[in-house]
C-alpha positions in Angstrom: -11.2 5.4 12.3 -13.8 8.0 11.4 -17.4 6.9 11.0 -16.9 7.9 7.3 -13.4 7.4 6.1 -12.2 9.7 3.2 -11.0 7.5 0.4 -8.2 8.4 -2.0 -8.3 5.9 -4.9 -5.2 5.7 -7.2 -4.4 3.3 -10.0 -0.9 2.2 -8.9 -0.5 2.9 -5.2 -1.0 0.5 -2.4 -0.3 1.6 1.2 0.8 -0.9 3.9 0.7 -0.6 7.7 3.6 1.4 9.2 5.0 2.4 5.8 5.4 6.0 4.7 3.9 7.3 1.5 4.5 10.8 0.0 1.6 12.2 -2.0 1.0 15.3 -4.1 -2.6 16.4 -4.0 -3.8 18.6 -6.9 -7.3 17.7 -7.9 -9.9 20.1 -6.4 -12.0 17.2 -4.9 -9.0 15.7 -3.1 -7.8 19.1 -2.0 -11.2 19.4 -0.2 -10.6 15.9 1.2 -7.2 16.9 2.5 -8.5 20.1 4.1 -11.4 18.1 5.8 -9.0 15.4 7.0 -6.6 18.0 8.5 -9.5 19.7 10.3 -10.5 16.4 11.9 -8.5 13.2 12.6 -6.0 13.5 9.7 -6.9 10.0 8.4 -7.2 9.1 4.8 -8.0 5.6 3.4 -5.8 4.6 0.4 -7.6 2.2 -2.0 -6.6 0.8 -5.4 -8.7 1.5 -8.5 -9.8 -1.6 -10.4 -8.7 -2.1 -14.1 -10.7 -0.1 -16.5 -10.8 3.0 -14.2 -9.8 5.3 -17.1 -13.4 5.2 -18.5 -14.8 6.9 -15.4 -11.9 8.5 -13.5 -13.8 11.8 -13.0 -16.7 9.9 -11.5 -16.5 6.9 -9.1 -14.8 4.0 -10.9 -14.8 0.6 -9.1 -12.2 0.1 -6.4 -10.9 -2.9 -4.4 -12.7 -3.3 -1.1 -9.6 -3.8 1.0 -7.4 -0.7 1.7 -5.2 0.8 4.3 -5.8 3.9 6.4 -3.0 6.4 6.8 -2.4 9.4 9.1 -1.0 12.6 7.8 2.3 13.1 9.5 3.6 16.0 7.4 1.9 18.5 5.2 2.9 21.5 3.1 0.4 23.6 1.1 1.5 25.5 -2.0 0.4 29.0 -2.9 -2.0 27.6 -5.5 -3.8 25.3 -3.0 -2.1 22.0 -3.7 -0.8 19.8 -0.9 2.4 17.8 -0.4 1.6 15.1 2.2 3.3 12.2 3.9 1.1 9.4 5.1 2.0 6.7 7.6 0.1 3.5 7.1 -2.0 2.5 10.0 -4.6 -0.3 9.6 -6.2 -2.4 6.9 -9.9 -2.0 6.4 -12.8 -3.3 4.3 -15.3 -1.0 2.7 -18.8 -1.7 3.9 -20.7 1.0 2.1 -19.8 4.2 0.2 -21.3 7.6 0.8 -21.7 10.0 -2.2 -22.7 13.2 -0.4 -19.5 15.0 -1.0 -17.4 15.5 -4.2 -14.7 13.1 -2.9 -15.3 9.5 -1.9 -16.0 8.4 1.7 -17.1 5.1 3.1 -18.2 3.2 6.1 -15.4 0.8 6.8 -14.8 -2.1 9.2 -11.3 -3.0 10.5 -9.5 -5.9 8.8 -6.9 -6.7 11.5 -3.9 -8.7 10.5 -2.8 -11.8 12.4 -0.3 -10.7 15.0 3.0 -12.6 14.7 4.0 -14.4 17.8 6.3 -17.4 18.5 6.7 -19.5 15.4 5.3 -16.8 13.2 8.0 -14.4 14.2 10.7 -17.0 13.6 9.2 -17.7 10.1 9.1 -14.0 9.3 12.7 -13.6 10.3 13.7 -16.5 7.9 11.6 -15.0 5.1 13.4 -11.6 5.7 16.7 -13.3 5.3 15.5 -14.8 2.0 14.3 -11.4 0.8 17.6 -9.7 1.6 19.4 -12.5 -0.2 17.2 -12.1 -3.3 17.7 -8.3 -3.3 21.4 -8.5 -2.8 21.8 -10.9 -5.8 19.3 -9.6 -8.2 18.3 -6.0 -7.5 20.5 -3.0 -7.7 20.2 -2.1 -4.1 23.3 -1.2 -2.1 23.8 -3.5 0.9 23.5 -0.5 3.3 20.1 0.5 1.9 18.2 -2.1 3.9 18.3 -1.0 7.6 19.4 -3.9 9.7 17.6 -2.3 12.7 14.2 -2.2 11.0 11.8 -4.8 12.5 11.1 -7.8 10.3 7.4 -6.9 9.9 8.1 -3.3 8.9 10.7 -4.4 6.4 8.3 -6.9 4.7 5.6 -4.2 4.4 8.1 -1.7 3.1 9.4 -4.0 0.4 5.8 -4.9 -0.6 5.1 -1.2 -1.0 8.3 0.1 -2.6 9.5 -2.8 -4.8 8.7 -2.4 -8.5 5.7 -4.8 -8.5 2.4 -4.6 -10.5 -0.4 -2.8 -8.6 -2.5 -6.0 -8.5 0.4 -7.9 -7.0 0.7 -5.3 -4.3 -3.0 -5.5 -3.7 -2.8 -9.2 -3.3 0.0 -8.8 -0.8 -2.0 -6.3 1.2 -4.9 -8.8 1.3 -2.8 -11.5 2.8 -4.0 -12.5 6.3 -0.9 -11.2 8.1 2.8 -10.4 7.8 3.9 -14.1 7.8 1.7 -14.9 4.8 2.7 -11.7 3.1 6.4 -12.4 3.6 6.0 -15.9 2.2 4.0 -14.6 -0.8 6.5 -11.9 -1.5 9.4 -14.4 -1.5 7.4 -16.7 -3.9 6.5 -13.8 -6.2 10.1 -12.6 -6.5 11.5 -16.1 -7.0 8.9 -16.6 -9.8 9.8 -13.4 -11.5 13.5 -14.3 -11.3 12.8 -17.7 -12.8 10.8 -16.2 -15.6 13.5 -13.7 -16.3 16.2 -16.4 -16.5 14.1 -18.8 -18.7 14.0 -18.1 -22.4 10.5 -17.6 -23.7 9.0 -16.9 -20.3 10.2 -13.4 -19.7 7.4 -11.9 -21.8 4.9 -13.9 -19.8 6.1 -12.2 -16.7 4.9 -8.9 -18.0 
């Protein structure tokens, strides 16, 4: 990672390692961020805005300290200077200190490596994958062929954590799990809880 990592804070987007994220960049400060990233190492750090961000969006509202870096793998620039990007998630990081010298946000960050799955962890992740596929097949309108069977277990867990219709804070909590095994277990528990609330009269409103 760069010594100062550009930060792109959003209110509802959480990036996960090895998952792709399309972005449309239109604000002048983030156009400048994109241009600078393209001229250097193509890295951007995605971070989630904390609740209440609306009061100071044009400034520097509070953000969660754990994010995920992404590398720009595809870029198109429109005639009016906006960008359409695709990021691929790389590594989690923790913000150590922000730098306010430029219009867009940058920070000194430290790596927040995830526990690498080996042995029993891999077996557990595979079992959680089967549970996730079963939950989706029974309760979500996803065609069976939509989940690539060849996708590695770890990548599938991260992709579901990013793409499923979950609350931003739920996704942030999943990102902050210690590794893919813990994330897979937490995702299964979260989906099962949501399904139980949806089936139980009087609890469905609590789920929202």
